[in-house]
Rosetta silent file (secondary structure, phi, psi, omega in degrees, C-alpha in Angstrom):
SEQUENCE: MIELTKRVEDALDQIRPYLKADGGDVSLVEITDEKVARLELLGACKSCSMSMMTMKAGIEETIKRSVPEITGVEAVNLTPAF
SCORE:     score description
SCORE:     0.000 S_00000001
   1 L     0.000  -30.319  179.549   74.596  -53.274  -71.935 S_00000001
   2 H   -63.397  -41.513  179.833   72.699  -56.230  -70.448 S_00000001
   3 H   -66.185  -38.365  177.953   69.710  -54.007  -69.676 S_00000001
   4 H   -64.108  -42.957  177.668   69.809  -52.587  -73.212 S_00000001
   5 H   -60.381  -43.602  179.275   69.873  -56.112  -74.657 S_00000001
   6 H   -61.435  -41.627 -179.678   66.850  -57.068  -72.522 S_00000001
   7 H   -66.629  -37.997  176.222   64.920  -54.027  -73.741 S_00000001
   8 H   -66.403  -43.031  177.322   65.701  -54.852  -77.388 S_00000001
   9 H   -59.848  -41.360  178.000   64.616  -58.472  -76.804 S_00000001
  10 H   -62.339  -39.313  177.348   61.379  -57.194  -75.243 S_00000001
  11 H   -64.935  -41.787  178.301   60.792  -55.033  -78.329 S_00000001
  12 H   -63.925  -34.638  178.692   61.417  -58.037  -80.589 S_00000001
  13 H   -62.843  -25.537  177.728   58.926  -60.046  -78.543 S_00000001
  14 H   -68.590  -32.847 -175.346   56.271  -57.491  -79.566 S_00000001
  15 H  -100.598  -16.146 -177.599   56.753  -58.268  -83.258 S_00000001
  16 H   -55.245  -41.809 -179.621   57.631  -61.980  -83.082 S_00000001
  17 H   -56.685  -35.594  179.652   54.009  -63.230  -83.197 S_00000001
  18 H   -70.921  -40.119  178.029   53.563  -61.524  -86.588 S_00000001
  19 H   -66.609  -44.256 -178.235   56.806  -62.977  -87.935 S_00000001
  20 H   -66.343  -31.253  178.258   56.005  -66.450  -86.630 S_00000001
  21 H   -60.992  -26.490  178.973   52.528  -66.309  -88.190 S_00000001
  22 L  -103.964   14.038  176.474   54.311  -66.218  -91.559 S_00000001
  23 L    84.124   17.115 -178.535   56.859  -68.892  -90.661 S_00000001
  24 E  -121.245 -178.084  176.613   59.683  -66.545  -89.701 S_00000001
  25 E  -166.974  177.218  179.056   61.475  -65.189  -86.663 S_00000001
  26 E  -143.217  145.674 -179.862   64.322  -62.880  -85.700 S_00000001
  27 E  -129.287  134.970  176.001   67.285  -63.290  -83.373 S_00000001
  28 E   -78.440  118.700  179.602   69.406  -60.560  -81.763 S_00000001
  29 E   -84.934  -49.085 -179.439   73.038  -61.270  -82.667 S_00000001
  30 E  -167.288  165.073  167.632   74.639  -58.310  -80.888 S_00000001
  31 E  -118.061  119.561 -175.999   74.427  -54.658  -80.021 S_00000001
  32 L   -73.421  170.541  176.745   77.559  -52.883  -81.230 S_00000001
  33 L   -61.457  -25.526  178.570   79.459  -50.203  -79.311 S_00000001
  34 L   -85.069    6.881 -179.879   77.739  -47.693  -81.618 S_00000001
  35 L    64.798   38.849  172.062   74.384  -49.030  -80.344 S_00000001
  36 E   -98.523  125.482  177.353   73.429  -50.714  -83.616 S_00000001
  37 E   -83.602  121.131  178.703   71.267  -53.791  -83.107 S_00000001
  38 E  -103.096  124.177 -173.485   72.464  -56.572  -85.425 S_00000001
  39 E  -120.045  154.798  171.636   69.787  -59.154  -86.134 S_00000001
  40 E  -116.187  124.856  175.613   69.514  -62.455  -87.924 S_00000001
  41 E   -82.435  137.220 -173.715   66.307  -63.150  -89.812 S_00000001
  42 E  -121.587  160.148  176.216   65.217  -66.754  -89.439 S_00000001
  43 E    59.962 -136.112 -177.177   62.912  -69.180  -91.222 S_00000001
  44 H   -62.387  -23.521 -178.637   60.720  -67.691  -93.933 S_00000001
  45 H   -66.170  -26.074 -178.789   62.055  -64.197  -93.156 S_00000001
  46 H   -65.589  -37.183 -173.053   65.461  -65.096  -94.631 S_00000001
  47 H  -111.280    0.440 -177.421   64.144  -65.649  -98.133 S_00000001
  48 L   -69.429  136.550  179.886   60.991  -63.544  -98.212 S_00000001
  49 L   -67.584  -17.246  179.807   60.908  -60.868 -100.914 S_00000001
  50 L   -96.966    7.008 -173.761   59.361  -58.487  -98.369 S_00000001
  51 H   -62.118  -33.961  178.126   62.069  -59.004  -95.743 S_00000001
  52 H   -65.265  -41.258  178.177   63.709  -55.614  -96.370 S_00000001
  53 H   -67.581  -41.610  177.150   60.375  -53.865  -95.815 S_00000001
  54 H   -58.835  -42.564 -179.191   59.690  -56.002  -92.739 S_00000001
  55 H   -60.619  -49.203 -175.528   63.117  -55.059  -91.427 S_00000001
  56 H   -77.235  -52.994 -171.978   62.628  -51.297  -91.879 S_00000001
  57 H   -79.954  -28.021 -176.683   58.906  -50.760  -91.321 S_00000001
  58 H  -102.961  -66.406 -172.297   58.313  -53.445  -88.718 S_00000001
  59 H   -68.671  -51.975 -177.844   61.356  -54.552  -86.779 S_00000001
  60 H   -62.265  -43.104 -179.830   63.459  -51.367  -86.855 S_00000001
  61 H   -61.212  -43.346 -179.751   60.471  -49.139  -86.087 S_00000001
  62 H   -64.362  -44.957 -179.881   59.468  -51.313  -83.118 S_00000001
  63 H   -64.468  -48.247 -176.297   62.983  -51.385  -81.675 S_00000001
  64 H   -66.210  -32.263  177.820   63.619  -47.648  -82.084 S_00000001
  65 H   -69.561  -39.742 -177.371   60.243  -46.753  -80.574 S_00000001
  66 H   -83.177  -30.646 -175.652   60.860  -49.003  -77.537 S_00000001
  67 L  -133.050   79.344 -174.456   64.617  -48.400  -77.178 S_00000001
  68 L   -61.675  -16.575  177.910   65.444  -44.885  -78.460 S_00000001
  69 L   -68.593  -22.157 -179.766   69.142  -45.316  -77.588 S_00000001
  70 L   -69.349  124.240 -175.626   69.484  -47.740  -80.507 S_00000001
  71 L   -90.039  -19.824 -179.583   70.967  -45.776  -83.408 S_00000001
  72 E  -165.561  162.891  178.144   70.387  -48.347  -86.127 S_00000001
  73 E  -134.896  130.795  178.613   69.149  -51.826  -86.922 S_00000001
  74 E  -140.663  149.208  176.674   70.719  -54.126  -89.492 S_00000001
  75 E   -95.843  135.723 -179.537   70.316  -57.719  -90.561 S_00000001
  76 L   -81.314  -15.396 -174.314   73.471  -59.786  -90.774 S_00000001
  77 L  -128.287   24.486 -178.466   71.988  -62.184  -93.333 S_00000001
  78 L  -101.222  124.912  178.182   69.753  -60.017  -95.517 S_00000001
  79 L   -96.864  119.842 -179.339   70.649  -59.661  -99.163 S_00000001
  80 L   -61.794  143.073  176.390   69.338  -56.402 -100.637 S_00000001
  81 L   -75.726  146.393 -179.106   67.058  -56.722 -103.657 S_00000001
  82 L   -99.054    0.000    0.000   68.403  -55.263 -106.905 S_00000001
């Protein structure tokens, strides 16, 4: 699991410069037994109206491309838009 965590962190490092450019960041909280990466969006990413799209199109896509064993990606602090 440690190697899997490192690979997910490496994938996040690929997208972090883009998040930080907009005042945000992301932190890996855990990888569940079902291989779901649970993330916390930080800074501007927490309240951005585009955070759901960033999560799906940017972060999740990057992780799944780099670490195909990951079955899902979810944010622990993201409130879905209605």
